[in-house]
C-alpha positions as protocol buffer text, in pm:
chain_id: "A"
residue {
  index: 1
  type: UNK
  ca { x: -2697 y: -2322 z: 1053 }
}
residue {
  index: 2
  type: UNK
  ca { x: -2894 y: -2321 z: 729 }
}
residue {
  index: 3
  type: UNK
  ca { x: -2849 y: -2112 z: 417 }
}
residue {
  index: 4
  type: UNK
  ca { x: -3180 y: -1933 z: 483 }
}
residue {
  index: 5
  type: UNK
  ca { x: -2981 y: -1647 z: 633 }
}
residue {
  index: 6
  type: UNK
  ca { x: -2877 y: -1557 z: 279 }
}
residue {
  index: 7
  type: UNK
  ca { x: -3229 y: -1554 z: 135 }
}
residue {
  index: 8
  type: UNK
  ca { x: -3302 y: -1225 z: -36 }
}
residue {
  index: 9
  type: UNK
  ca { x: -2947 y: -1087 z: -12 }
}
residue {
  index: 10
  type: UNK
  ca { x: -2899 y: -1060 z: -388 }
}
residue {
  index: 11
  type: UNK
  ca { x: -3233 y: -878 z: -413 }
}
residue {
  index: 12
  type: UNK
  ca { x: -3134 y: -636 z: -135 }
}
residue {
  index: 13
  type: UNK
  ca { x: -2800 y: -561 z: -302 }
}
residue {
  index: 14
  type: UNK
  ca { x: -2976 y: -505 z: -635 }
}
residue {
  index: 15
  type: UNK
  ca { x: -3212 y: -257 z: -465 }
}
residue {
  index: 16
  type: UNK
  ca { x: -2914 y: -62 z: -336 }
}
residue {
  index: 17
  type: UNK
  ca { x: -2764 y: -62 z: -684 }
}
residue {
  index: 18
  type: UNK
  ca { x: -3085 y: 81 z: -825 }
}
residue {
  index: 19
  type: UNK
  ca { x: -3109 y: 355 z: -563 }
}
residue {
  index: 20
  type: UNK
  ca { x: -2956 y: 687 z: -664 }
}
residue {
  index: 21
  type: UNK
  ca { x: -2814 y: 722 z: -313 }
}
residue {
  index: 22
  type: UNK
  ca { x: -2629 y: 391 z: -334 }
}
residue {
  index: 23
  type: UNK
  ca { x: -2319 y: 564 z: -462 }
}
residue {
  index: 24
  type: UNK
  ca { x: -2278 y: 749 z: -133 }
}
residue {
  index: 25
  type: UNK
  ca { x: -2206 y: 429 z: 61 }
}
residue {
  index: 26
  type: UNK
  ca { x: -1836 y: 392 z: 140 }
}
residue {
  index: 27
  type: UNK
  ca { x: -1661 y: 162 z: -105 }
}
residue {
  index: 28
  type: UNK
  ca { x: -1956 y: 132 z: -343 }
}
residue {
  index: 29
  type: UNK
  ca { x: -1762 y: 288 z: -628 }
}
residue {
  index: 30
  type: UNK
  ca { x: -1514 y: 5 z: -591 }
}
residue {
  index: 31
  type: UNK
  ca { x: -1759 y: -284 z: -610 }
}
residue {
  index: 32
  type: UNK
  ca { x: -2037 y: -106 z: -799 }
}
residue {
  index: 33
  type: UNK
  ca { x: -2301 y: -311 z: -615 }
}
residue {
  index: 34
  type: UNK
  ca { x: -2217 y: -602 z: -846 }
}
residue {
  index: 35
  type: UNK
  ca { x: -2234 y: -958 z: -712 }
}
residue {
  index: 36
  type: UNK
  ca { x: -2061 y: -1231 z: -907 }
}
residue {
  index: 37
  type: UNK
  ca { x: -2247 y: -1549 z: -992 }
}
residue {
  index: 38
  type: UNK
  ca { x: -2261 y: -1808 z: -712 }
}
residue {
  index: 39
  type: UNK
  ca { x: -2038 y: -2113 z: -724 }
}
residue {
  index: 40
  type: UNK
  ca { x: -2190 y: -2448 z: -804 }
}
residue {
  index: 41
  type: UNK
  ca { x: -2155 y: -2728 z: -552 }
}
residue {
  index: 42
  type: UNK
  ca { x: -1903 y: -2893 z: -785 }
}
residue {
  index: 43
  type: UNK
  ca { x: -1698 y: -2573 z: -806 }
}
residue {
  index: 44
  type: UNK
  ca { x: -1701 y: -2535 z: -430 }
}
residue {
  index: 45
  type: UNK
  ca { x: -1589 y: -2895 z: -389 }
}
residue {
  index: 46
  type: UNK
  ca { x: -1307 y: -2837 z: -638 }
}
residue {
  index: 47
  type: UNK
  ca { x: -1198 y: -2522 z: -452 }
}
residue {
  index: 48
  type: UNK
  ca { x: -1191 y: -2699 z: -116 }
}
residue {
  index: 49
  type: UNK
  ca { x: -1006 y: -2995 z: -261 }
}
residue {
  index: 50
  type: UNK
  ca { x: -741 y: -2759 z: -395 }
}
residue {
  index: 51
  type: UNK
  ca { x: -686 y: -2572 z: -67 }
}
residue {
  index: 52
  type: UNK
  ca { x: -719 y: -2886 z: 146 }
}
residue {
  index: 53
  type: UNK
  ca { x: -975 y: -2754 z: 394 }
}
residue {
  index: 54
  type: UNK
  ca { x: -1351 y: -2710 z: 424 }
}
residue {
  index: 55
  type: UNK
  ca { x: -1450 y: -2344 z: 437 }
}
residue {
  index: 56
  type: UNK
  ca { x: -1665 y: -2211 z: 725 }
}
residue {
  index: 57
  type: UNK
  ca { x: -2029 y: -2310 z: 677 }
}
residue {
  index: 58
  type: UNK
  ca { x: -2175 y: -1960 z: 651 }
}
residue {
  index: 59
  type: UNK
  ca { x: -1913 y: -1856 z: 396 }
}
residue {
  index: 60
  type: UNK
  ca { x: -1982 y: -2173 z: 198 }
}
residue {
  index: 61
  type: UNK
  ca { x: -2349 y: -2084 z: 198 }
}
residue {
  index: 62
  type: UNK
  ca { x: -2272 y: -1734 z: 74 }
}
residue {
  index: 63
  type: UNK
  ca { x: -2052 y: -1860 z: -209 }
}
residue {
  index: 64
  type: UNK
  ca { x: -2317 y: -2101 z: -338 }
}
residue {
  index: 65
  type: UNK
  ca { x: -2629 y: -1902 z: -248 }
}
residue {
  index: 66
  type: UNK
  ca { x: -2534 y: -1538 z: -303 }
}
residue {
  index: 67
  type: UNK
  ca { x: -2218 y: -1498 z: -507 }
}
residue {
  index: 68
  type: UNK
  ca { x: -1849 y: -1576 z: -539 }
}
residue {
  index: 69
  type: UNK
  ca { x: -1769 y: -1221 z: -432 }
}
residue {
  index: 70
  type: UNK
  ca { x: -1842 y: -859 z: -520 }
}
residue {
  index: 71
  type: UNK
  ca { x: -2053 y: -606 z: -330 }
}
residue {
  index: 72
  type: UNK
  ca { x: -1964 y: -611 z: 36 }
}
residue {
  index: 73
  type: UNK
  ca { x: -1782 y: -438 z: 321 }
}
residue {
  index: 74
  type: UNK
  ca { x: -1504 y: -197 z: 238 }
}
residue {
  index: 75
  type: UNK
  ca { x: -1435 y: -194 z: -134 }
}
residue {
  index: 76
  type: UNK
  ca { x: -1611 y: -527 z: -173 }
}
residue {
  index: 77
  type: UNK
  ca { x: -1585 y: -894 z: -88 }
}
residue {
  index: 78
  type: UNK
  ca { x: -1286 y: -1041 z: -270 }
}
residue {
  index: 79
  type: UNK
  ca { x: -1410 y: -1286 z: -534 }
}
residue {
  index: 80
  type: UNK
  ca { x: -1278 y: -1638 z: -560 }
}
residue {
  index: 81
  type: UNK
  ca { x: -1214 y: -1735 z: -921 }
}
residue {
  index: 82
  type: UNK
  ca { x: -1061 y: -2016 z: -1120 }
}
residue {
  index: 83
  type: UNK
  ca { x: -769 y: -1887 z: -1324 }
}
residue {
  index: 84
  type: UNK
  ca { x: -583 y: -2122 z: -1555 }
}
residue {
  index: 85
  type: UNK
  ca { x: -734 y: -2420 z: -1379 }
}
residue {
  index: 86
  type: UNK
  ca { x: -650 y: -2306 z: -1025 }
}
residue {
  index: 87
  type: UNK
  ca { x: -870 y: -2132 z: -771 }
}
residue {
  index: 88
  type: UNK
  ca { x: -761 y: -1813 z: -603 }
}
residue {
  index: 89
  type: UNK
  ca { x: -901 y: -1504 z: -430 }
}
residue {
  index: 90
  type: UNK
  ca { x: -852 y: -1178 z: -618 }
}
residue {
  index: 91
  type: UNK
  ca { x: -831 y: -823 z: -481 }
}
residue {
  index: 92
  type: UNK
  ca { x: -594 y: -564 z: -342 }
}
residue {
  index: 93
  type: UNK
  ca { x: -381 y: -771 z: -104 }
}
residue {
  index: 94
  type: UNK
  ca { x: -548 y: -1106 z: -166 }
}
residue {
  index: 95
  type: UNK
  ca { x: -207 y: -1250 z: -247 }
}
residue {
  index: 96
  type: UNK
  ca { x: -95 y: -1186 z: 112 }
}
residue {
  index: 97
  type: UNK
  ca { x: -268 y: -1514 z: 197 }
}
residue {
  index: 98
  type: UNK
  ca { x: -57 y: -1822 z: 128 }
}
residue {
  index: 99
  type: UNK
  ca { x: -301 y: -2072 z: -20 }
}
residue {
  index: 100
  type: UNK
  ca { x: -61 y: -2356 z: 54 }
}
residue {
  index: 101
  type: UNK
  ca { x: -99 y: -2299 z: 431 }
}
residue {
  index: 102
  type: UNK
  ca { x: -478 y: -2275 z: 457 }
}
residue {
  index: 103
  type: UNK
  ca { x: -507 y: -2619 z: 617 }
}
residue {
  index: 104
  type: UNK
  ca { x: -273 y: -2510 z: 897 }
}
residue {
  index: 105
  type: UNK
  ca { x: -443 y: -2364 z: 1208 }
}
residue {
  index: 106
  type: UNK
  ca { x: -453 y: -1989 z: 1236 }
}
residue {
  index: 107
  type: UNK
  ca { x: -236 y: -1902 z: 1540 }
}
residue {
  index: 108
  type: UNK
  ca { x: -414 y: -1850 z: 1870 }
}
residue {
  index: 109
  type: UNK
  ca { x: -176 y: -1568 z: 1956 }
}
residue {
  index: 110
  type: UNK
  ca { x: 31 y: -1319 z: 1761 }
}
residue {
  index: 111
  type: UNK
  ca { x: 367 y: -1171 z: 1859 }
}
residue {
  index: 112
  type: UNK
  ca { x: 410 y: -1073 z: 2225 }
}
residue {
  index: 113
  type: UNK
  ca { x: 266 y: -717 z: 2252 }
}
residue {
  index: 114
  type: UNK
  ca { x: 547 y: -621 z: 2489 }
}
residue {
  index: 115
  type: UNK
  ca { x: 800 y: -732 z: 2228 }
}
residue {
  index: 116
  type: UNK
  ca { x: 623 y: -524 z: 1963 }
}
residue {
  index: 117
  type: UNK
  ca { x: 621 y: -218 z: 2188 }
}
residue {
  index: 118
  type: UNK
  ca { x: 988 y: -257 z: 2270 }
}
residue {
  index: 119
  type: UNK
  ca { x: 1085 y: -294 z: 1905 }
}
residue {
  index: 120
  type: UNK
  ca { x: 876 y: 8 z: 1805 }
}
residue {
  index: 121
  type: UNK
  ca { x: 1063 y: 212 z: 2064 }
}
residue {
  index: 122
  type: UNK
  ca { x: 1386 y: 122 z: 1885 }
}
residue {
  index: 123
  type: UNK
  ca { x: 1271 y: 249 z: 1547 }
}
residue {
  index: 124
  type: UNK
  ca { x: 1535 y: 490 z: 1410 }
}
residue {
  index: 125
  type: UNK
  ca { x: 1434 y: 855 z: 1364 }
}
residue {
  index: 126
  type: UNK
  ca { x: 1584 y: 1061 z: 1084 }
}
residue {
  index: 127
  type: UNK
  ca { x: 1664 y: 1358 z: 1308 }
}
residue {
  index: 128
  type: UNK
  ca { x: 1899 y: 1138 z: 1511 }
}
residue {
  index: 129
  type: UNK
  ca { x: 2135 y: 1093 z: 1215 }
}
residue {
  index: 130
  type: UNK
  ca { x: 2375 y: 1340 z: 1055 }
}
residue {
  index: 131
  type: UNK
  ca { x: 2373 y: 1159 z: 722 }
}
residue {
  index: 132
  type: UNK
  ca { x: 2061 y: 1038 z: 543 }
}
residue {
  index: 133
  type: UNK
  ca { x: 2248 y: 732 z: 419 }
}
residue {
  index: 134
  type: UNK
  ca { x: 2318 y: 627 z: 779 }
}
residue {
  index: 135
  type: UNK
  ca { x: 1951 y: 670 z: 866 }
}
residue {
  index: 136
  type: UNK
  ca { x: 1845 y: 464 z: 564 }
}
residue {
  index: 137
  type: UNK
  ca { x: 2080 y: 182 z: 661 }
}
residue {
  index: 138
  type: UNK
  ca { x: 1961 y: 183 z: 1023 }
}
residue {
  index: 139
  type: UNK
  ca { x: 1596 y: 195 z: 925 }
}
residue {
  index: 140
  type: UNK
  ca { x: 1630 y: -90 z: 676 }
}
residue {
  index: 141
  type: UNK
  ca { x: 1795 y: -304 z: 941 }
}
residue {
  index: 142
  type: UNK
  ca { x: 1520 y: -221 z: 1192 }
}
residue {
  index: 143
  type: UNK
  ca { x: 1245 y: -274 z: 935 }
}
residue {
  index: 144
  type: UNK
  ca { x: 1376 y: -620 z: 855 }
}
residue {
  index: 145
  type: UNK
  ca { x: 1336 y: -714 z: 1223 }
}
residue {
  index: 146
  type: UNK
  ca { x: 987 y: -562 z: 1232 }
}
residue {
  index: 147
  type: UNK
  ca { x: 876 y: -742 z: 916 }
}
residue {
  index: 148
  type: UNK
  ca { x: 1005 y: -1073 z: 1051 }
}
residue {
  index: 149
  type: UNK
  ca { x: 808 y: -1027 z: 1371 }
}
residue {
  index: 150
  type: UNK
  ca { x: 476 y: -889 z: 1243 }
}
residue {
  index: 151
  type: UNK
  ca { x: 459 y: -1019 z: 886 }
}
residue {
  index: 152
  type: UNK
  ca { x: 593 y: -1370 z: 935 }
}
residue {
  index: 153
  type: UNK
  ca { x: 406 y: -1607 z: 698 }
}
residue {
  index: 154
  type: UNK
  ca { x: 286 y: -1822 z: 987 }
}
residue {
  index: 155
  type: UNK
  ca { x: 105 y: -1520 z: 1133 }
}
residue {
  index: 156
  type: UNK
  ca { x: -175 y: -1559 z: 877 }
}
residue {
  index: 157
  type: UNK
  ca { x: -170 y: -1933 z: 815 }
}
residue {
  index: 158
  type: UNK
  ca { x: -523 y: -2069 z: 792 }
}
residue {
  index: 159
  type: UNK
  ca { x: -678 y: -1739 z: 680 }
}
residue {
  index: 160
  type: UNK
  ca { x: -772 y: -1557 z: 360 }
}
residue {
  index: 161
  type: UNK
  ca { x: -795 y: -1186 z: 282 }
}
residue {
  index: 162
  type: UNK
  ca { x: -1157 y: -1101 z: 203 }
}
residue {
  index: 163
  type: UNK
  ca { x: -1173 y: -722 z: 186 }
}
residue {
  index: 164
  type: UNK
  ca { x: -970 y: -405 z: 146 }
}
residue {
  index: 165
  type: UNK
  ca { x: -1093 y: -106 z: 347 }
}
residue {
  index: 166
  type: UNK
  ca { x: -844 y: 152 z: 221 }
}
residue {
  index: 167
  type: UNK
  ca { x: -490 y: 272 z: 297 }
}
residue {
  index: 168
  type: UNK
  ca { x: -354 y: -86 z: 288 }
}
residue {
  index: 169
  type: UNK
  ca { x: -589 y: -188 z: 570 }
}
residue {
  index: 170
  type: UNK
  ca { x: -756 y: -522 z: 511 }
}
residue {
  index: 171
  type: UNK
  ca { x: -977 y: -784 z: 671 }
}
residue {
  index: 172
  type: UNK
  ca { x: -920 y: -1157 z: 693 }
}
residue {
  index: 173
  type: UNK
  ca { x: -1149 y: -1457 z: 735 }
}
residue {
  index: 174
  type: UNK
  ca { x: -1004 y: -1735 z: 947 }
}
residue {
  index: 175
  type: UNK
  ca { x: -1089 y: -2073 z: 800 }
}
residue {
  index: 176
  type: UNK
  ca { x: -884 y: -2311 z: 1016 }
}
residue {
  index: 177
  type: UNK
  ca { x: -811 y: -2341 z: 1387 }
}
residue {
  index: 178
  type: UNK
  ca { x: -986 y: -2230 z: 1705 }
}
residue {
  index: 179
  type: UNK
  ca { x: -1078 y: -1893 z: 1549 }
}
residue {
  index: 180
  type: UNK
  ca { x: -1236 y: -2055 z: 1244 }
}
residue {
  index: 181
  type: UNK
  ca { x: -1520 y: -1853 z: 1096 }
}
residue {
  index: 182
  type: UNK
  ca { x: -1424 y: -1516 z: 1247 }
}
residue {
  index: 183
  type: UNK
  ca { x: -1319 y: -1196 z: 1073 }
}
residue {
  index: 184
  type: UNK
  ca { x: -1001 y: -1011 z: 1173 }
}
residue {
  index: 185
  type: UNK
  ca { x: -881 y: -658 z: 1112 }
}
residue {
  index: 186
  type: UNK
  ca { x: -535 y: -612 z: 961 }
}
residue {
  index: 187
  type: UNK
  ca { x: -383 y: -275 z: 1050 }
}
residue {
  index: 188
  type: UNK
  ca { x: -23 y: -389 z: 1031 }
}
residue {
  index: 189
  type: UNK
  ca { x: 50 y: -107 z: 789 }
}
residue {
  index: 190
  type: UNK
  ca { x: -9 y: 117 z: 1092 }
}
residue {
  index: 191
  type: UNK
  ca { x: 211 y: -96 z: 1318 }
}
residue {
  index: 192
  type: UNK
  ca { x: -85 y: -274 z: 1481 }
}
residue {
  index: 193
  type: UNK
  ca { x: -108 y: -652 z: 1493 }
}
residue {
  index: 194
  type: UNK
  ca { x: -410 y: -839 z: 1357 }
}
residue {
  index: 195
  type: UNK
  ca { x: -710 y: -820 z: 1591 }
}
residue {
  index: 196
  type: UNK
  ca { x: -1050 y: -993 z: 1584 }
}
residue {
  index: 197
  type: UNK
  ca { x: -1357 y: -787 z: 1502 }
}
residue {
  index: 198
  type: UNK
  ca { x: -1645 y: -807 z: 1751 }
}
residue {
  index: 199
  type: UNK
  ca { x: -2022 y: -770 z: 1730 }
}
residue {
  index: 200
  type: UNK
  ca { x: -2234 y: -542 z: 1947 }
}
residue {
  index: 201
  type: UNK
  ca { x: -2232 y: -797 z: 2230 }
}
residue {
  index: 202
  type: UNK
  ca { x: -1853 y: -826 z: 2226 }
}
residue {
  index: 203
  type: UNK
  ca { x: -1851 y: -1170 z: 2065 }
}
residue {
  index: 204
  type: UNK
  ca { x: -1608 y: -1243 z: 1779 }
}
residue {
  index: 205
  type: UNK
  ca { x: -1761 y: -1133 z: 1450 }
}
residue {
  index: 206
  type: UNK
  ca { x: -1855 y: -1418 z: 1218 }
}
residue {
  index: 207
  type: UNK
  ca { x: -1867 y: -1390 z: 842 }
}
residue {
  index: 208
  type: UNK
  ca { x: -2248 y: -1384 z: 856 }
}
residue {
  index: 209
  type: UNK
  ca { x: -2263 y: -1093 z: 1098 }
}
residue {
  index: 210
  type: UNK
  ca { x: -1981 y: -913 z: 920 }
}
residue {
  index: 211
  type: UNK
  ca { x: -2166 y: -919 z: 588 }
}
residue {
  index: 212
  type: UNK
  ca { x: -2523 y: -872 z: 707 }
}
residue {
  index: 213
  type: UNK
  ca { x: -2428 y: -590 z: 944 }
}
residue {
  index: 214
  type: UNK
  ca { x: -2268 y: -410 z: 651 }
}
residue {
  index: 215
  type: UNK
  ca { x: -2574 y: -466 z: 434 }
}
residue {
  index: 216
  type: UNK
  ca { x: -2811 y: -338 z: 702 }
}
residue {
  index: 217
  type: UNK
  ca { x: -2592 y: -32 z: 764 }
}
residue {
  index: 218
  type: UNK
  ca { x: -2580 y: 42 z: 390 }
}
residue {
  index: 219
  type: UNK
  ca { x: -2958 y: 15 z: 361 }
}
residue {
  index: 220
  type: UNK
  ca { x: -3008 y: 244 z: 659 }
}
residue {
  index: 221
  type: UNK
  ca { x: -2770 y: 505 z: 517 }
}
residue {
  index: 222
  type: UNK
  ca { x: -2941 y: 503 z: 178 }
}
residue {
  index: 223
  type: UNK
  ca { x: -3287 y: 542 z: 330 }
}
residue {
  index: 224
  type: UNK
  ca { x: -3196 y: 840 z: 545 }
}
residue {
  index: 225
  type: UNK
  ca { x: -3352 y: 1160 z: 407 }
}
residue {
  index: 226
  type: UNK
  ca { x: -3132 y: 1421 z: 248 }
}
């Protein structure tokens, strides 16, 4: 796959920024249609040396051909920046990704759905307790079990957070393992495990399709009359 897929993307984003209707696109007030400068090849090499893994090819092409982050799905594509000599992704929830585990394969499977359902059924309800203190204690104990199951660090090994879509819902890009190059939805705040996004044919959504589909949808929305 060549970087030609990214030709003209900066120009298209700039056109949306210049259009008076651009502010109506969801999330645009967050990213302001601004794209950061692209990374140089040397910067990309330094980033990959730090995290110990080669990024997916289409994402690499975006970083060096379009920008290090900025305008994109949700409230924008999280930028990758060098801060005090170290590279990191920045954004609401970007720190959920453990950069020390990016070379480890993203797990093929999450927690057993049946186990999740059973544990959810055990969640304490306030009306079942006479004293609020007893409810708080029971809920904290249950929540610790839930966090251990759904938010275990190994659940997101080999992936980075790339976008925030509101209400603590985020999207991840898998960079290592059999799911490498695909984008996943994170609705764990709503008690739903991570799930892969799919394109119109039902295939796992790649970074390229994730970004270009958003761009096309934004352009279509802006061009609609009235």
